[in-house]
C-alpha positions in Angstrom: -3.1 7.1 12.2 -4.1 4.0 14.4 -4.6 0.5 13.3 -8.0 0.3 11.2 -11.3 -0.3 12.0 -11.6 -4.0 10.6 -14.9 -4.3 11.6 -16.3 -1.5 9.5 -13.7 -2.3 6.6 -15.1 -5.8 6.3 -18.7 -4.5 6.0 -17.5 -2.2 3.8 -15.7 -5.3 1.7 -18.7 -7.5 2.1 -21.2 -4.8 0.1 -18.0 -3.9 -2.6 -18.2 -7.8 -3.2 -21.0 -8.0 -4.9 -20.8 -11.4 -6.7 -19.5 -12.7 -3.2 -16.2 -14.5 -4.2 -14.3 -13.1 -1.2 -12.3 -11.0 -3.5 -13.0 -7.5 -5.3 -11.9 -7.1 -8.6 -11.5 -3.6 -10.6 -14.9 -3.5 -11.8 -16.3 -3.8 -8.3 -13.8 -1.5 -6.8 -14.6 0.8 -9.8 -18.5 0.8 -9.6 -18.1 1.4 -5.5 -15.0 4.4 -6.1 -18.0 5.9 -8.6 -20.9 5.4 -6.0 -18.9 7.4 -3.2 -18.0 9.7 -6.0 -14.4 9.3 -5.7 -13.2 10.4 -9.6 -10.1 7.1 -10.2 -9.2 6.6 -13.6 -8.9 3.0 -14.9 -5.1 3.4 -15.1 -4.9 4.6 -11.4 -6.8 1.9 -10.1 -5.0 -1.0 -11.9 -1.9 0.6 -9.8 -3.3 0.7 -6.8 -4.6 -3.0 -7.2 -0.7 -3.3 -8.2 0.4 -2.0 -5.5 -1.7 -3.8 -2.9 -2.1 -7.3 -4.3 0.4 -9.0 -2.3 -0.7 -12.6 -4.1 -0.8 -10.7 -7.6 -4.1 -12.4 -8.8 -5.6 -8.8 -9.9 -7.8 -8.8 -7.0 -8.2 -7.7 -3.3 -9.0 -10.2 -0.7 -10.1 -8.4 2.9 -6.3 -7.9 4.0 -5.2 -6.1 1.1 -8.7 -4.3 1.1 -7.5 -2.7 4.3 -4.4 -2.0 3.0 -6.4 -0.3 0.2 -8.5 1.8 2.3 -5.3 2.6 4.5 -3.6 4.1 1.2 -6.4 6.6 0.8 -7.2 8.0 3.9 -3.5 8.6 4.6 -1.4 9.1 1.8 -1.1 12.3 -0.3 -2.2 11.1 -3.6 0.2 14.0 -5.5 3.2 12.4 -4.2 4.0 8.6 -5.2 6.4 8.1 -2.5 3.8 8.8 0.1 1.2 6.0 -1.9 4.0 3.7 -1.6 4.8 4.1 1.8 1.3 3.1 2.8 0.8 0.8 0.4 4.1 -0.8 1.8 3.1 -0.2 5.7 1.3 -3.9 5.8 1.4 -3.8 10.0 0.1 -0.3 10.2 3.0 0.5 12.4 3.7 4.0 10.6 7.4 3.1 9.8 8.8 0.4 7.1 11.0 -2.5 8.1 13.2 -4.6 5.7 10.6 -6.5 4.6 7.9 -3.9 3.7 11.2 -2.3 2.1 11.9 -5.6 0.3 7.8 -6.2 -0.8 7.5 -2.5 -2.1 10.6 -2.4 -4.2 9.6 -6.0 -5.8 6.3 -3.9 -6.6 8.0 -1.1 -8.4 10.3 -3.5 -10.1 13.2 -2.2 -8.4 15.3 -5.5 -7.3 17.3 -5.3 -4.3 19.0 -8.6 -2.6 19.0 -9.0 1.2 22.6 -7.6 1.5 21.3 -4.3 -0.1 18.0 -4.0 1.4 20.5 -4.5 4.9 22.5 -1.7 3.8 19.3 0.6 3.1 18.3 -0.1 6.3 20.9 0.6 8.0 21.5 4.0 6.5 18.0 5.3 6.4 16.2 3.4 9.4 15.6 6.4 12.0 13.4 4.8 14.6 14.8 2.5 17.6 13.5 -0.3 16.2 15.4 -0.3 13.0 12.5 0.6 10.8 12.4 3.8 8.5 9.8 6.5 9.4 7.4 8.1 7.2 9.9 11.2 6.7 12.8 9.4 6.3 11.2 7.0 3.6 10.0 10.3 1.4 14.1 11.1 1.7 14.7 7.8 0.5 12.6 7.9 -2.3 13.4 11.2 -3.5 17.3 10.2 -3.2 17.1 7.3 -5.1 15.3 8.8 -7.8 18.0 11.6 -7.9 
């Protein structure tokens, strides 16, 4: 997994944004997915939009669209924790830092404060920079679901 090809993503984004609003709404996304013969039901599209929608306006701007594509390209759709990881990895580093962890917990309605997030990071961080790797994130999500 490397940094996204933002130039190519921008061309795709502009094609999907048929009303030229600078945002992609659910209907535009659904039409684009259908054209690409990707079967994603409305509920799944809404869930994905919710995960990547950082400003909670119900649409995707270009940056949010890049995260969406990252999730689609890298996540295992059968593993919710995988989808969460790639939705949270906003800097495409391949790991989750404390700020990314807090944002994804907010998206899935898990309320944690700064002290709790620091404790989770201290317990789970397995990278030299203090971030959480993909395998450790999967373990963390599994432990939290127990």
